[in-house]
N, C-alpha and C positions, 0 to 999 in steps of 0.2 A: 353500391347497389348490387344485390345478388340476383342474377338473372337465371340461375340454374333451374328454379321452379318453372319459369316461363319457357325456357328451352325444352324442359322435359314435357310440358304440356303440348307445345307445338310439335315436337317429334312424335308424341303419342298420337295426336290427331292426324298428322301426315301419314303415319304408318297404317292407321286404321282406315283412312280414306283410300290409301293406295290398295289395301286389301279388298275394299269394297268395289273400287273403280268408280270414277266420277259419274259415268253414265248411269250407274245403278244406285247412286246416292239417294235418289228420291224414294227408293224402296225401303229405306231405313228411317224415313220420317213418318211417324204415326202419332197423331195427337192423342188418341186415347191411351196409348202406351206411355207417352210423356207425362200425362196427367196422373197415371197410376204410380209411376216410379218417382218422378221428380216431385210431384205434389205430395205423394204419400211419404216420401223421405223427409220433406220439409215439415209436414204435419207431425211426423213422429218425433223429430227434433224439438219442435215447439212443445210437444207433450212431455218431453223428457227434461228440458232445461228451462230455467227462468229467463225472463227477458233481459235481465242484467248481463247475462252471458251472451244471449242471442244478438243483442244490439252491438256487440263488439266484433262481429264478423268482419266488417271492413278493416278494423284495426288489425285483426289476425292476418288478413291477406296482405296488408301493408308490411307486417313483420316478416312475412315470407320473402318479400322483395327488398327489405331494408338493407340487408347485408350485415356484416359483422359489426356490432355496435361497440363492443368492449375490446380495447387493446391492452392485453395483459402485460406485455413488456413495458409499455408506456406507464401503466399503473404502477408496476414495480419500481420504475425509475422515480416516480413521484413519491412513493413510500420511502425509498432510500434517501431521497433529498430531505424529506421531513425528518427522518431518523437522524441525519447529520445535523440538522438545525436544532433538534431537540437535545442532542448530546452537547452541543456547544452552548445553547442559550436556555435550555429548559423547556418543559412541555407547554408552558403558558404562551410562549411565542407562537405556537402553532395555531392559536385562535385566529390570528391575523391571516395566516396562510390558508386556514380553512375557508375563509371568505373567497379565495381564488378558485376553490374547487367547485366545479359546476355539477358533478354527479351527486345527487342527494344522499345516497347510501354512504358513499365515501366521506362526504362532508359531515354527516351526522356521527359517523364512527370517530373521526378526528376530534370533533367537539366533545364527545363522551370521554375521551382520555384526557383532554385538556381540563375537564371538570374534576379530574382526579377521582373518578369512579373506581370502585373495586374491579380488578380485572375479570373476576368470575361473573360479576354483574354485567360488565360490558359484553363479554362473550355471550351470556344468556340472552340479553336483549337483542343483540345483532343476529344471533342464530334464530331467535323467534321470528324476526322480520323475514329472514330467508325462508323459514318454514312456511310462513303465511304466503310469501311470493310463490313458492313451489306449489302450494295448494291451489292458488288462483290459476297458475299455468296448467296444472293437471286437469282442472275443470274445463278449461278452454280446449286443451288437446283432446280430452275425453269426448268432447262434443263431435269432433271430426272422426274419431275412431268409431263412435256410435253411428255416425252417418255412413261410414264405410261398411258397417254391418247391416244397417237398415236398407240401403240401396239394393243390394242383391236380394234381400228378403222381400221387398216390394216387387222386385223383378219376378220373383217366384210367384207372388200373389197374382201378378199380371199374367203369368204363364198359365196358372190355374184358371183364371177368368177366361182366357182365350180358349183353353182346352174344353172347359165346360160348355162354352157357347158353341164350339165346333161340334161337340158330341150331340148337343141339342139340335144343331142344324142338320146333322146326319140323320137323326131320327125323323126330322121333318122334311127330308130331301124329296120324299115322294110327293109332298104337297107344295113344292117350290121353295122350301126353306133352305135348300142347299146352296143358294146363291151367295150366302155370307160365309161359306166354308173357308175360302182363301183369306178373307179379311180376319176371321177369328184365329186362324192359324198364324197369321202375321203378328197379331197382338201377342199370342202365346210365346213366340220366339223373340220378337223385338224387345219385349219388356225385360227378358233375361239379359239381352245385349246392353240395354240402357243401364240396368242395375250394376252389371259388372264394370262397365265403363266409368260410371260415376264413382264407384268404390275405388277402383285402382288408378284412375287418372286424376280425380279431383280430391276426394276426401282423405285417402291414405297419404298421399304426398304432403298435403297441408299439415296433417298430424305429425308426420315425421320431421318436417322442417321446423314446426313449433317446438318439437322435442330437442332439436339441435340448438335452437336459440335459447331454450331453457337451460340446457347444460352450459352454454357459454356464460349466461348470467350467473349461474350458481358458482362456476369457477371464478368469475370476477369477484363475487361477494365473499367467497371463502378466502381469496387472496387478500382482500381488504381487511377482513377480520384478523387473519394471522399477522398481517403487516402492522396494523395499528397496535395490536397487543404486544408485538415485538418492540415497537417504538416505546410503548409504555413501560416495558420491562428494561429498557435501556440497552438492548442488544446492539452489537456491532453492526453498522450498516452493511458491510460486506457479507456478514453471516446472514443478515436478513435477505439480501439479494439472492444468495445461493439457495436459501430455504424456499423462497417464494417461486423461484424459477424451476424448482424441482417438478412442478406439475406440468411443465411444457415438454415437448418432444426433445430428445437429446440433441438433435441437430440445431434446434432453436436455442437451446441452452448454451451450446458451444459458441454459437454466433454472438449471442448477447454477452456472455462472459468475456469473450475476446474483445468485443467492442468496449466493454467496461474497463478492461485492462489497458486498452489503447488510450482511453481518456485519462486514466490514472497516470500513464506514462507521460502524457503531454503536460500534466501539471508538475 
């Protein structure tokens, strides 16, 4: 589980409340301002995106807390093991091993090379799947980026509403209309506060975290693609490992290569 998003939200709330002070917290609760900013932002998102994307909001939040789903070193080990089996017994033996693979993309990639498909065709099909996945992820991430832009915009709308009402009240102050001056000024300022908070504490962090998860999945998929194509080409398992680990940080590469060497020495 990845709690960094939750920790960030809690810290942001604590720091904001600390700046306001608990005694004056009630001054920052204004229902008309909430309706303008929160309601307006939600309405804007509904107008911008179809319900097939909007209904996945709980899923997106879960992804932010899910933690790292893909273990690249473990995947590389699986690919190397499959490469060793393929060199010893042929590609057809991998069909049985594919049944043990739980991840759908990895499983389908192995089955494609078992069926003796043309390598270019295998790469094209798998890369098309990755591109479709990236498009879906970009749509989801874009919704939160749009939310981070809409929230301050509706905050500004609320500011204009409050200022207009305040100026009207000043014109009517002679006839008793000035009694709403403080309330109107409060709406004008608090809406900007709400908009900035929603944008920088909620929407933008979610968009960034979804981007991180997207990059992790892309790295996983490209590792699988390069790995299965190397197996199909009959490359040396050690060469496959070195090639696939090249995408990791140097420190991780050294650790994994040393671990691999230790295993080889034990045999």
